[in-house]
DRENDO-1510 file (C-alpha; in Angstrom, 1 decimal, always signed):
<recs>
REC; n; res; u; v; w
REC; 1; MET; -0.2; +0.0; +0.1 .
REC; 2; SER; +1.4; +3.5; -1.0 .
REC; 3; LEU; +1.9; +6.0; +1.7 .
REC; 4; GLY; -0.7; +8.3; -0.3 .
REC; 5; THR; -3.6; +5.7; +0.0 .
REC; 6; ALA; -2.8; +5.0; +3.9 .
REC; 7; ALA; -2.9; +8.8; +4.5 .
REC; 8; GLY; -6.1; +9.0; +2.5 .
REC; 9; ARG; -7.7; +6.4; +4.6 .
REC; 10; ALA; -6.6; +7.9; +7.8 .
REC; 11; ASP; -7.8; +11.3; +6.7 .
REC; 12; ALA; -11.2; +9.8; +5.9 .
REC; 13; ARG; -11.4; +8.1; +9.5 .
REC; 14; THR; -10.6; +11.4; +11.2 .
REC; 15; PRO; -14.0; +13.2; +10.9 .
REC; 16; PHE; -15.7; +10.2; +12.3 .
REC; 17; ARG; -13.4; +10.0; +15.5 .
REC; 18; VAL; -13.8; +13.5; +16.0 .
REC; 19; GLU; -17.7; +13.0; +15.8 .
REC; 20; ASN; -17.5; +9.9; +18.1 .
REC; 21; ARG; -15.5; +12.0; +20.7 .
REC; 22; ARG; -18.0; +14.9; +20.3 .
REC; 23; ARG; -20.9; +12.4; +20.9 .
REC; 24; ARG; -19.3; +11.0; +23.9 .
REC; 25; ARG; -18.8; +14.3; +25.6 .
REC; 26; MET; -22.5; +15.3; +24.8 .
REC; 27; GLY; -23.7; +12.0; +26.4 .
REC; 28; ARG; -21.5; +12.5; +29.4 .
REC; 29; ARG; -22.8; +16.2; +29.9 .
REC; 30; ALA; -26.3; +14.6; +29.4 .
REC; 31; ILE; -25.9; +12.1; +32.2 .
REC; 32; VAL; -24.2; +14.7; +34.5 .
REC; 33; GLY; -27.2; +17.1; +33.8 .
REC; 34; VAL; -29.8; +14.3; +34.8 .
REC; 35; LEU; -28.0; +13.5; +37.9 .
REC; 36; LEU; -27.8; +17.4; +38.9 .
REC; 37; VAL; -31.8; +17.3; +38.4 .
REC; 38; ILE; -32.1; +14.0; +40.4 .
REC; 39; VAL; -30.1; +15.4; +43.2 .
REC; 40; SER; -31.9; +18.8; +43.3 .
REC; 41; ILE; -35.2; +16.8; +43.4 .
REC; 42; ALA; -34.0; +14.7; +46.1 .
REC; 43; ALA; -33.0; +17.9; +48.2 .
REC; 44; PHE; -36.2; +19.5; +47.6 .
REC; 45; VAL; -38.2; +16.4; +48.8 .
REC; 46; LEU; -35.9; +16.1; +51.9 .
REC; 47; VAL; -36.3; +19.8; +52.9 .
REC; 48; SER; -40.2; +19.6; +52.1 .
REC; 49; ALA; -40.3; +16.6; +54.5 .
REC; 50; SER; -38.3; +18.1; +57.2 .
REC; 51; ARG; -40.6; +21.3; +57.1 .
REC; 52; GLY; -43.7; +19.0; +57.2 .
REC; 53; GLU; -42.5; +17.2; +60.4 .
REC; 54; ARG; -42.8; +20.5; +62.5 .
REC; 55; ARG; -45.4; +20.0; +65.1 .
REC; 56; GLN; -47.2; +22.0; +67.6 .
REC; 57; VAL; -46.3; +20.6; +71.0 .
REC; 58; LEU; -46.1; +21.7; +74.7 .
REC; 59; VAL; -43.1; +22.9; +76.4 .
REC; 60; VAL; -42.8; +23.3; +80.2 .
REC; 61; VAL; -42.2; +27.0; +81.2 .
REC; 62; ARG; -41.1; +26.6; +84.8 .
REC; 63; ASP; -39.9; +23.8; +87.1 .
REC; 64; VAL; -42.7; +21.5; +88.2 .
REC; 65; PRO; -41.9; +19.0; +91.0 .
REC; 66; ALA; -43.0; +15.4; +90.9 .
REC; 67; GLY; -46.5; +14.9; +92.3 .
REC; 68; GLN; -47.8; +18.6; +91.8 .
REC; 69; ALA; -50.7; +19.1; +89.5 .
REC; 70; LEU; -49.9; +21.0; +86.2 .
REC; 71; THR; -51.7; +24.3; +85.3 .
REC; 72; ALA; -52.2; +26.0; +82.2 .
REC; 73; GLY; -49.4; +28.6; +83.3 .
REC; 74; ASP; -46.9; +25.8; +83.4 .
REC; 75; LEU; -47.0; +25.2; +79.8 .
REC; 76; ARG; -46.6; +26.9; +76.4 .
REC; 77; ALA; -47.1; +25.8; +72.9 .
REC; 78; VAL; -44.1; +25.7; +70.4 .
REC; 79; SER; -43.4; +24.5; +67.0 .
REC; 80; VAL; -40.6; +21.9; +66.9 .
REC; 81; ALA; -39.4; +19.5; +64.0 .
REC; 82; ALA; -40.0; +16.2; +65.5 .
REC; 83; ASP; -41.3; +12.7; +64.0 .
REC; 84; ALA; -44.6; +11.7; +64.5 .
REC; 85; GLY; -43.6; +8.8; +66.5 .
REC; 86; VAL; -41.9; +11.0; +69.2 .
REC; 87; ASP; -43.9; +10.8; +72.5 .
REC; 88; LEU; -44.6; +14.4; +72.8 .
REC; 89; VAL; -47.8; +16.0; +73.9 .
REC; 90; ALA; -49.5; +18.0; +71.1 .
REC; 91; ALA; -50.5; +21.7; +71.9 .
REC; 92; ASP; -54.1; +20.9; +71.3 .
REC; 93; GLY; -53.9; +18.4; +74.0 .
REC; 94; GLN; -53.4; +20.9; +76.8 .
REC; 95; ASN; -56.8; +20.5; +78.4 .
REC; 96; GLY; -56.0; +16.6; +78.7 .
REC; 97; VAL; -53.0; +17.3; +80.9 .
REC; 98; VAL; -54.0; +20.4; +83.0 .
REC; 99; GLY; -55.0; +18.9; +86.4 .
REC; 100; ARG; -53.0; +15.8; +86.0 .
REC; 101; VAL; -49.8; +15.5; +88.2 .
REC; 102; ALA; -46.1; +15.4; +87.0 .
REC; 103; ALA; -44.9; +11.8; +87.2 .
REC; 104; VAL; -41.3; +13.0; +87.2 .
REC; 105; PRO; -39.8; +16.4; +88.0 .
REC; 106; LEU; -40.3; +18.8; +85.0 .
REC; 107; THR; -37.6; +21.1; +84.0 .
REC; 108; ALA; -38.4; +24.6; +82.3 .
REC; 109; GLY; -37.5; +24.5; +78.7 .
REC; 110; SER; -38.3; +20.9; +78.3 .
REC; 111; LEU; -40.8; +19.3; +75.9 .
REC; 112; LEU; -43.6; +17.5; +77.9 .
REC; 113; ALA; -43.8; +14.0; +76.8 .
REC; 114; ALA; -47.0; +11.9; +77.6 .
REC; 115; ARG; -45.2; +9.4; +79.8 .
REC; 116; GLN; -44.3; +12.4; +82.1 .
REC; 117; VAL; -47.8; +12.9; +83.2 .
REC; 118; GLY; -49.3; +10.7; +85.6 .
REC; 119; GLN; -53.2; +10.1; +86.4 .
REC; 120; SER; -55.4; +12.9; +87.7 .
REC; 121; ARG; -55.1; +13.6; +91.3 .
REC; 122; VAL; -57.6; +16.3; +91.9 .
REC; 123; PRO; -57.5; +17.2; +94.9 .
REC; 124; PRO; -53.9; +16.5; +95.8 .
REC; 125; ALA; -53.2; +15.4; +99.2 .
REC; 126; GLY; -53.8; +18.2; +101.7 .
REC; 127; GLN; -56.2; +20.0; +99.3 .
REC; 128; SER; -60.0; +20.0; +99.1 .
REC; 129; ILE; -62.6; +21.1; +96.3 .
REC; 130; VAL; -64.9; +23.6; +96.9 .
REC; 131; GLY; -67.9; +24.4; +94.6 .
REC; 132; ALA; -69.0; +28.0; +94.4 .
REC; 133; ALA; -71.8; +29.8; +92.5 .
REC; 134; VAL; -70.6; +33.3; +91.6 .
REC; 135; ARG; -72.3; +36.2; +90.0 .
REC; 136; ALA; -71.2; +38.9; +87.6 .
REC; 137; GLY; -68.9; +41.2; +89.6 .
REC; 138; GLN; -67.8; +38.4; +92.0 .
REC; 139; TYR; -65.1; +36.9; +89.6 .
REC; 140; PRO; -63.2; +38.0; +86.5 .
REC; 141; VAL; -65.0; +36.8; +83.4 .
REC; 142; GLU; -61.7; +35.7; +82.0 .
REC; 143; LEU; -61.2; +32.8; +84.6 .
REC; 144; ALA; -60.5; +29.5; +83.2 .
REC; 145; ARG; -59.4; +26.2; +84.5 .
REC; 146; GLY; -55.8; +26.2; +85.9 .
REC; 147; ASP; -56.0; +29.7; +87.0 .
REC; 148; HIS; -54.5; +30.8; +90.3 .
REC; 149; ILE; -56.6; +33.0; +92.3 .
REC; 150; LEU; -57.3; +34.8; +95.7 .
REC; 151; ILE; -60.6; +34.0; +97.3 .
REC; 152; ILE; -61.6; +36.9; +99.3 .
REC; 153; LEU; -64.2; +36.1; +102.2 .
REC; 154; ILE; -66.6; +38.8; +103.0 .
REC; 155; GLN; -67.3; +38.9; +106.8 .
REC; 156; ALA; -70.9; +37.9; +107.8 .
REC; 157; GLY; -73.3; +40.5; +107.9 .
REC; 158; SER; -71.6; +42.3; +104.9 .
REC; 159; THR; -72.8; +42.4; +101.4 .
REC; 160; VAL; -70.7; +42.1; +98.2 .
REC; 161; THR; -72.6; +44.6; +96.2 .
REC; 162; GLY; -74.5; +46.5; +98.8 .
REC; 163; THR; -76.6; +49.8; +98.6 .
REC; 164; ALA; -76.4; +52.8; +100.7 .
REC; 165; ALA; -79.0; +51.4; +103.1 .
REC; 166; GLU; -77.0; +48.2; +103.5 .
REC; 167; GLN; -74.0; +47.5; +105.3 .
REC; 168; PRO; -70.9; +48.0; +103.1 .
REC; 169; ALA; -68.9; +44.9; +102.6 .
REC; 170; THR; -65.8; +44.3; +105.1 .
REC; 171; VAL; -63.0; +42.2; +103.6 .
REC; 172; GLY; -62.0; +39.4; +105.7 .
REC; 173; GLN; -59.6; +36.6; +105.0 .
REC; 174; ALA; -57.9; +36.0; +101.7 .
REC; 175; VAL; -57.4; +32.4; +100.8 .
REC; 176; ALA; -55.0; +31.2; +97.7 .
REC; 177; GLY; -56.9; +28.8; +95.5 .
REC; 178; LEU; -56.7; +27.2; +92.2 .
REC; 179; VAL; -59.6; +26.9; +89.7 .
REC; 180; VAL; -60.0; +23.5; +88.6 .
REC; 181; GLY; -63.5; +23.5; +87.0 .
REC; 182; VAL; -65.7; +26.0; +85.3 .
REC; 183; ALA; -69.3; +25.6; +84.3 .
REC; 184; PRO; -72.0; +27.8; +83.1 .
REC; 185; ALA; -74.7; +29.1; +85.8 .
REC; 186; GLU; -78.1; +28.0; +85.4 .
REC; 187; GLN; -80.1; +29.5; +82.6 .
REC; 188; GLY; -81.2; +33.0; +83.1 .
REC; 189; VAL; -78.6; +33.5; +85.8 .
REC; 190; THR; -75.5; +35.6; +84.9 .
REC; 191; GLY; -72.4; +33.9; +86.4 .
REC; 192; ALA; -70.5; +30.7; +86.7 .
REC; 193; VAL; -70.3; +27.6; +88.9 .
REC; 194; LEU; -66.6; +27.2; +89.8 .
REC; 195; SER; -64.7; +24.4; +91.4 .
REC; 196; LEU; -62.0; +25.8; +93.5 .
REC; 197; GLN; -59.2; +23.9; +95.2 .
REC; 198; VAL; -58.0; +25.1; +98.6 .
REC; 199; ALA; -56.1; +23.8; +101.5 .
REC; 200; ASP; -57.9; +21.6; +103.7 .
REC; 201; ALA; -57.5; +24.2; +106.6 .
REC; 202; ASP; -59.5; +26.6; +104.5 .
REC; 203; ALA; -62.1; +24.5; +102.9 .
REC; 204; GLN; -65.0; +24.8; +105.5 .
REC; 205; GLU; -64.7; +28.5; +105.6 .
REC; 206; VAL; -64.6; +29.1; +101.9 .
REC; 207; ALA; -67.5; +26.7; +101.5 .
REC; 208; ARG; -69.6; +28.6; +104.1 .
REC; 209; ALA; -68.6; +31.9; +102.4 .
REC; 210; ALA; -69.6; +30.6; +98.9 .
REC; 211; ALA; -72.9; +29.3; +100.2 .
REC; 212; ALA; -73.7; +32.7; +101.5 .
REC; 213; GLY; -72.5; +34.5; +98.5 .
REC; 214; ARG; -69.8; +36.1; +100.5 .
REC; 215; ILE; -66.7; +35.7; +98.2 .
REC; 216; ALA; -65.0; +37.4; +95.6 .
REC; 217; LEU; -62.3; +36.1; +93.4 .
REC; 218; ILE; -59.2; +37.8; +92.1 .
REC; 219; GLN; -57.2; +36.4; +89.4 .
REC; 220; GLN; -53.4; +36.2; +89.6 .
REC; 221; ALA; -50.6; +36.2; +87.2 .
REC; 222; ALA; -49.7; +32.8; +85.5 .
REC; 223; GLY; -46.4; +32.7; +87.4 .
REC; 224; GLY; -48.0; +33.5; +91.0 .
REC; 225; ARG; -47.9; +30.6; +93.4 .
</recs>
């Protein structure tokens, strides 16, 4: 074979080699592009999933010793990223844990787990529950279960809302209490029926005053104990 013939064949193959190399480069670029798209989609799915796992749960806002009943002021709703299987109390389940006791000491700032809450113990040892039917003016209308209050006992012979012709109300003893139940008053009556938790030593006096309509309630700050 002459040198001219060999060179001619080599020149004839050169365009095909160039084209093949170009096609291989384009193929590799296409594969890299597809992989980038897949990675981007996966990242988006992971981020979306993590955002979707955020839940509204309860956090303890102050220390609660074991055996003490939880109140609304002990808890606050927060949004956290947590798997659905994690044993946390949902924010909308607050009414289900208020009034129940802490099974273990609870630390401020910790998320509340269902296993940390024991059975209801109302009243706890040393406490009694007193019923009181109160009318408008004797209690703040914002009162709710779990609120801490002062129960002002009006002395016998006094009136809570007296007229000029009646003996003015004379404030007597002030008793610390906790609202553990709120129900509407009888139909046609403006007021409420309350279940008040007080110390055993104060229970009889509060019950007598409540039966005579000689009490007035003061709502205390959530942190007041």
